BAVEXNU-525467 format. One record per atom (N, C-alpha, C, O): residue number from 0; atom name; x, y, z. Coordinates in Angstrom, 3 decimals. Example, Ala and Ser with C-alpha at 12.3 -4.5 7.8 and 13.67 -1.06 7.14 Angstrom:
BEGIN
<0, 'N', <13.190, -5.690, 7.800>>,
<0, 'CA', <12.300, -4.500, 7.800>>,
<0, 'C', <13.200, -3.300, 7.800>>,
<0, 'O', <14.236, -3.319, 8.465>>,
<1, 'N', <12.850, -2.250, 7.080>>,
<1, 'CA', <13.670, -1.060, 7.140>>,
<1, 'C', <12.900, 0.030, 7.870>>,
<1, 'O', <13.409, 1.138, 8.039>>,
END
This chain:
BEGIN
<0, 'N', <51.598, 14.245, 99.960>>,
<0, 'CA', <51.115, 15.607, 99.795>>,
<0, 'C', <49.590, 15.574, 99.700>>,
<0, 'O', <49.027, 14.803, 98.923>>,
<1, 'N', <48.939, 16.401, 100.482>>,
<1, 'CA', <47.492, 16.524, 100.449>>,
<1, 'C', <47.111, 17.459, 99.309>>,
<1, 'O', <47.696, 18.532, 99.163>>,
<2, 'N', <46.130, 17.055, 98.497>>,
<2, 'CA', <45.652, 17.907, 97.418>>,
<2, 'C', <44.437, 18.692, 97.873>>,
<2, 'O', <43.662, 18.226, 98.708>>,
<3, 'N', <44.278, 19.871, 97.326>>,
<3, 'CA', <43.171, 20.759, 97.655>>,
<3, 'C', <42.447, 21.112, 96.367>>,
<3, 'O', <43.074, 21.472, 95.371>>,
<4, 'N', <41.132, 21.007, 96.391>>,
<4, 'CA', <40.316, 21.409, 95.251>>,
<4, 'C', <39.435, 22.557, 95.707>>,
<4, 'O', <38.845, 22.504, 96.786>>,
<5, 'N', <39.345, 23.599, 94.883>>,
<5, 'CA', <38.480, 24.719, 95.243>>,
<5, 'C', <37.806, 25.268, 94.003>>,
<5, 'O', <38.255, 25.046, 92.879>>,
<6, 'N', <36.718, 25.990, 94.230>>,
<6, 'CA', <35.963, 26.624, 93.165>>,
<6, 'C', <35.923, 28.115, 93.448>>,
<6, 'O', <35.722, 28.535, 94.587>>,
<7, 'N', <36.113, 28.902, 92.414>>,
<7, 'CA', <36.021, 30.355, 92.551>>,
<7, 'C', <35.082, 30.882, 91.475>>,
<7, 'O', <35.108, 30.424, 90.332>>,
<8, 'N', <34.272, 31.827, 91.846>>,
<8, 'CA', <33.388, 32.473, 90.888>>,
<8, 'C', <33.939, 33.859, 90.602>>,
<8, 'O', <34.074, 34.689, 91.501>>,
<9, 'N', <34.257, 34.098, 89.326>>,
<9, 'CA', <34.834, 35.370, 88.903>>,
<9, 'C', <33.954, 35.993, 87.834>>,
<9, 'O', <33.282, 35.290, 87.080>>,
<10, 'N', <33.964, 37.303, 87.777>>,
<10, 'CA', <33.298, 37.970, 86.661>>,
<10, 'C', <34.157, 37.757, 85.412>>,
<10, 'O', <35.317, 37.359, 85.517>>,
<11, 'N', <33.600, 38.017, 84.256>>,
<11, 'CA', <34.352, 37.921, 82.999>>,
<11, 'C', <35.617, 38.775, 83.081>>,
<11, 'O', <36.703, 38.334, 82.706>>,
<12, 'N', <35.460, 39.999, 83.575>>,
<12, 'CA', <36.593, 40.921, 83.659>>,
<12, 'C', <37.667, 40.411, 84.621>>,
<12, 'O', <38.861, 40.516, 84.340>>,
<13, 'N', <37.239, 39.864, 85.747>>,
<13, 'CA', <38.202, 39.328, 86.717>>,
<13, 'C', <38.952, 38.132, 86.144>>,
<13, 'O', <40.169, 38.027, 86.294>>,
<14, 'N', <38.226, 37.235, 85.490>>,
<14, 'CA', <38.864, 36.051, 84.910>>,
<14, 'C', <39.873, 36.449, 83.842>>,
<14, 'O', <40.979, 35.910, 83.798>>,
<15, 'N', <39.501, 37.383, 82.989>>,
<15, 'CA', <40.407, 37.836, 81.940>>,
<15, 'C', <41.639, 38.518, 82.532>>,
<15, 'O', <42.765, 38.261, 82.109>>,
<16, 'N', <41.414, 39.385, 83.511>>,
<16, 'CA', <42.542, 40.097, 84.130>>,
<16, 'C', <43.478, 39.129, 84.848>>,
<16, 'O', <44.699, 39.267, 84.761>>,
<17, 'N', <42.915, 38.154, 85.556>>,
<17, 'CA', <43.766, 37.208, 86.285>>,
<17, 'C', <44.524, 36.296, 85.330>>,
<17, 'O', <45.684, 35.962, 85.573>>,
<18, 'N', <43.867, 35.894, 84.243>>,
<18, 'CA', <44.556, 35.091, 83.230>>,
<18, 'C', <45.717, 35.882, 82.635>>,
<18, 'O', <46.793, 35.330, 82.404>>,
<19, 'N', <45.502, 37.174, 82.386>>,
<19, 'CA', <46.582, 38.028, 81.860>>,
<19, 'C', <47.721, 38.132, 82.878>>,
<19, 'O', <48.893, 38.046, 82.514>>,
<20, 'N', <47.373, 38.314, 84.144>>,
<20, 'CA', <48.393, 38.392, 85.185>>,
<20, 'C', <49.233, 37.121, 85.219>>,
<20, 'O', <50.463, 37.178, 85.242>>,
<21, 'N', <48.552, 35.965, 85.223>>,
<21, 'CA', <49.270, 34.699, 85.292>>,
<21, 'C', <50.157, 34.482, 84.069>>,
<21, 'O', <51.220, 33.869, 84.165>>,
<22, 'N', <49.715, 34.987, 82.926>>,
<22, 'CA', <50.529, 34.876, 81.718>>,
<22, 'C', <51.812, 35.700, 81.857>>,
<22, 'O', <52.878, 35.286, 81.401>>,
<23, 'N', <51.698, 36.848, 82.482>>,
<23, 'CA', <52.829, 37.782, 82.560>>,
<23, 'C', <53.750, 37.527, 83.749>>,
<23, 'O', <54.937, 37.847, 83.685>>,
<24, 'N', <53.226, 36.958, 84.826>>,
<24, 'CA', <54.029, 36.749, 86.032>>,
<24, 'C', <55.062, 35.652, 85.780>>,
<24, 'O', <54.768, 34.637, 85.148>>,
<25, 'N', <56.250, 35.872, 86.275>>,
<25, 'CA', <57.315, 34.901, 86.073>>,
<25, 'C', <58.105, 34.648, 87.340>>,
<25, 'O', <57.736, 35.095, 88.426>>,
<26, 'N', <59.173, 33.940, 87.183>>,
<26, 'CA', <60.024, 33.518, 88.295>>,
<26, 'C', <60.362, 34.672, 89.239>>,
<26, 'O', <60.199, 34.542, 90.453>>,
<27, 'N', <60.827, 35.790, 88.703>>,
<27, 'CA', <61.279, 36.882, 89.566>>,
<27, 'C', <60.126, 37.531, 90.324>>,
<27, 'O', <60.320, 38.009, 91.442>>,
<28, 'N', <58.929, 37.558, 89.737>>,
<28, 'CA', <57.761, 38.086, 90.442>>,
<28, 'C', <57.452, 37.235, 91.668>>,
<28, 'O', <57.217, 37.765, 92.754>>,
<29, 'N', <57.452, 35.925, 91.495>>,
<29, 'CA', <57.179, 35.028, 92.612>>,
<29, 'C', <58.337, 35.031, 93.608>>,
<29, 'O', <58.120, 34.930, 94.816>>,
<30, 'N', <59.541, 35.144, 93.113>>,
<30, 'CA', <60.724, 35.155, 93.980>>,
<30, 'C', <60.662, 36.319, 94.964>>,
<30, 'O', <61.045, 36.173, 96.125>>,
<31, 'N', <60.182, 37.472, 94.503>>,
<31, 'CA', <60.075, 38.645, 95.380>>,
<31, 'C', <59.088, 38.408, 96.519>>,
<31, 'O', <59.219, 39.012, 97.583>>,
<32, 'N', <58.104, 37.538, 96.310>>,
<32, 'CA', <57.057, 37.309, 97.319>>,
<32, 'C', <57.295, 36.059, 98.161>>,
<32, 'O', <56.617, 35.860, 99.170>>,
<33, 'N', <58.226, 35.234, 97.772>>,
<33, 'CA', <58.438, 33.942, 98.441>>,
<33, 'C', <59.413, 34.065, 99.606>>,
<33, 'O', <60.210, 34.999, 99.691>>,
<34, 'N', <59.315, 33.087, 100.495>>,
<34, 'CA', <60.293, 32.942, 101.575>>,
<34, 'C', <61.420, 32.085, 100.999>>,
<34, 'O', <61.274, 30.871, 100.862>>,
<35, 'N', <62.530, 32.716, 100.668>>,
<35, 'CA', <63.628, 32.009, 99.993>>,
<35, 'C', <64.801, 31.714, 100.929>>,
<35, 'O', <65.897, 31.397, 100.467>>,
<36, 'N', <64.576, 31.818, 102.233>>,
<36, 'CA', <65.667, 31.547, 103.174>>,
<36, 'C', <66.174, 30.112, 103.068>>,
<36, 'O', <67.354, 29.849, 103.300>>,
<37, 'N', <65.300, 29.205, 102.726>>,
<37, 'CA', <65.700, 27.805, 102.616>>,
<37, 'C', <65.929, 27.369, 101.179>>,
<37, 'O', <66.050, 26.174, 100.911>>,
<38, 'N', <65.989, 28.312, 100.255>>,
<38, 'CA', <66.148, 27.988, 98.841>>,
<38, 'C', <64.933, 28.455, 98.060>>,
<38, 'O', <64.110, 29.220, 98.563>>,
<39, 'N', <64.832, 27.991, 96.840>>,
<39, 'CA', <63.770, 28.439, 95.943>>,
<39, 'C', <62.582, 27.495, 95.862>>,
<39, 'O', <61.757, 27.620, 94.957>>,
<40, 'N', <62.481, 26.558, 96.787>>,
<40, 'CA', <61.379, 25.591, 96.729>>,
<40, 'C', <60.013, 26.271, 96.675>>,
<40, 'O', <59.157, 25.885, 95.880>>,
<41, 'N', <59.810, 27.277, 97.514>>,
<41, 'CA', <58.507, 27.950, 97.537>>,
<41, 'C', <58.229, 28.665, 96.218>>,
<41, 'O', <57.086, 28.700, 95.763>>,
<42, 'N', <59.246, 29.227, 95.610>>,
<42, 'CA', <59.077, 29.892, 94.309>>,
<42, 'C', <58.540, 28.889, 93.297>>,
<42, 'O', <57.585, 29.182, 92.577>>,
<43, 'N', <59.138, 27.728, 93.238>>,
<43, 'CA', <58.710, 26.724, 92.262>>,
<43, 'C', <57.335, 26.156, 92.593>>,
<43, 'O', <56.587, 25.792, 91.686>>,
<44, 'N', <56.990, 26.074, 93.878>>,
<44, 'CA', <55.643, 25.644, 94.250>>,
<44, 'C', <54.619, 26.670, 93.782>>,
<44, 'O', <53.554, 26.303, 93.284>>,
<45, 'N', <54.934, 27.946, 93.939>>,
<45, 'CA', <54.039, 29.011, 93.487>>,
<45, 'C', <53.893, 28.990, 91.968>>,
<45, 'O', <52.788, 29.148, 91.449>>,
<46, 'N', <54.988, 28.797, 91.263>>,
<46, 'CA', <54.932, 28.715, 89.797>>,
<46, 'C', <54.081, 27.529, 89.348>>,
<46, 'O', <53.277, 27.648, 88.423>>,
<47, 'N', <54.260, 26.399, 90.001>>,
<47, 'CA', <53.502, 25.198, 89.655>>,
<47, 'C', <52.008, 25.418, 89.907>>,
<47, 'O', <51.175, 25.042, 89.083>>,
<48, 'N', <51.676, 26.022, 91.037>>,
<48, 'CA', <50.279, 26.302, 91.350>>,
<48, 'C', <49.670, 27.272, 90.337>>,
<48, 'O', <48.537, 27.083, 89.894>>,
<49, 'N', <50.419, 28.301, 89.974>>,
<49, 'CA', <49.884, 29.268, 89.007>>,
<49, 'C', <49.671, 28.621, 87.645>>,
<49, 'O', <48.732, 28.978, 86.933>>,
<50, 'N', <50.525, 27.679, 87.273>>,
<50, 'CA', <50.329, 26.948, 86.009>>,
<50, 'C', <49.025, 26.157, 86.038>>,
<50, 'O', <48.320, 26.089, 85.031>>,
<51, 'N', <48.702, 25.563, 87.179>>,
<51, 'CA', <47.457, 24.802, 87.296>>,
<51, 'C', <46.243, 25.724, 87.175>>,
<51, 'O', <45.262, 25.381, 86.515>>,
<52, 'N', <46.311, 26.886, 87.810>>,
<52, 'CA', <45.195, 27.830, 87.733>>,
<52, 'C', <45.083, 28.389, 86.316>>,
<52, 'O', <43.976, 28.549, 85.802>>,
<53, 'N', <46.211, 28.686, 85.683>>,
<53, 'CA', <46.198, 29.175, 84.294>>,
<53, 'C', <45.563, 28.133, 83.378>>,
<53, 'O', <44.791, 28.488, 82.487>>,
<54, 'N', <45.873, 26.865, 83.582>>,
<54, 'CA', <45.285, 25.782, 82.783>>,
<54, 'C', <43.782, 25.710, 83.001>>,
<54, 'O', <43.022, 25.547, 82.046>>,
<55, 'N', <43.345, 25.829, 84.259>>,
<55, 'CA', <41.910, 25.788, 84.555>>,
<55, 'C', <41.184, 26.960, 83.898>>,
<55, 'O', <40.083, 26.789, 83.374>>,
<56, 'N', <41.784, 28.138, 83.920>>,
<56, 'CA', <41.180, 29.290, 83.242>>,
<56, 'C', <41.113, 29.062, 81.741>>,
<56, 'O', <40.117, 29.410, 81.107>>,
<57, 'N', <42.157, 28.484, 81.166>>,
<57, 'CA', <42.161, 28.206, 79.726>>,
<57, 'C', <41.061, 27.216, 79.356>>,
<57, 'O', <40.451, 27.337, 78.294>>,
<58, 'N', <40.805, 26.245, 80.219>>,
<58, 'CA', <39.783, 25.237, 79.939>>,
<58, 'C', <38.381, 25.838, 79.875>>,
<58, 'O', <37.488, 25.263, 79.253>>,
<59, 'N', <38.182, 26.997, 80.516>>,
<59, 'CA', <36.871, 27.642, 80.448>>,
<59, 'C', <36.888, 28.874, 79.548>>,
<59, 'O', <35.984, 29.708, 79.607>>,
<60, 'N', <37.939, 28.984, 78.703>>,
<60, 'CA', <37.964, 29.998, 77.667>>,
<60, 'C', <38.766, 31.252, 77.958>>,
<60, 'O', <38.646, 32.236, 77.228>>,
<61, 'N', <39.578, 31.246, 79.003>>,
<61, 'CA', <40.391, 32.407, 79.333>>,
<61, 'C', <41.866, 32.055, 79.191>>,
<61, 'O', <42.551, 31.756, 80.169>>,
<62, 'N', <42.333, 32.098, 77.951>>,
<62, 'CA', <43.727, 31.772, 77.639>>,
<62, 'C', <44.311, 32.878, 76.767>>,
<62, 'O', <44.374, 32.736, 75.546>>,
<63, 'N', <44.737, 33.973, 77.380>>,
<63, 'CA', <45.285, 35.069, 76.584>>,
<63, 'C', <46.536, 34.659, 75.826>>,
<63, 'O', <47.341, 33.865, 76.312>>,
<64, 'N', <46.684, 35.199, 74.655>>,
<64, 'CA', <47.850, 34.872, 73.816>>,
<64, 'C', <49.027, 35.719, 74.196>>,
<64, 'O', <50.098, 35.590, 73.603>>,
END
């Protein structure tokens, strides 16, 4: 698997709002957007990716309770 690293610049408001979104989004939210014809693999990939982004936001001070 090839890894991808990227940098995004967000305003305080954008970072807070996106951190809140990631906190609230769950399996069924991603399931509605995923291609599930071959199973739920894409759903779990999306969940895993969102966990990584949520962790990165928390590391810079955006970890909503």
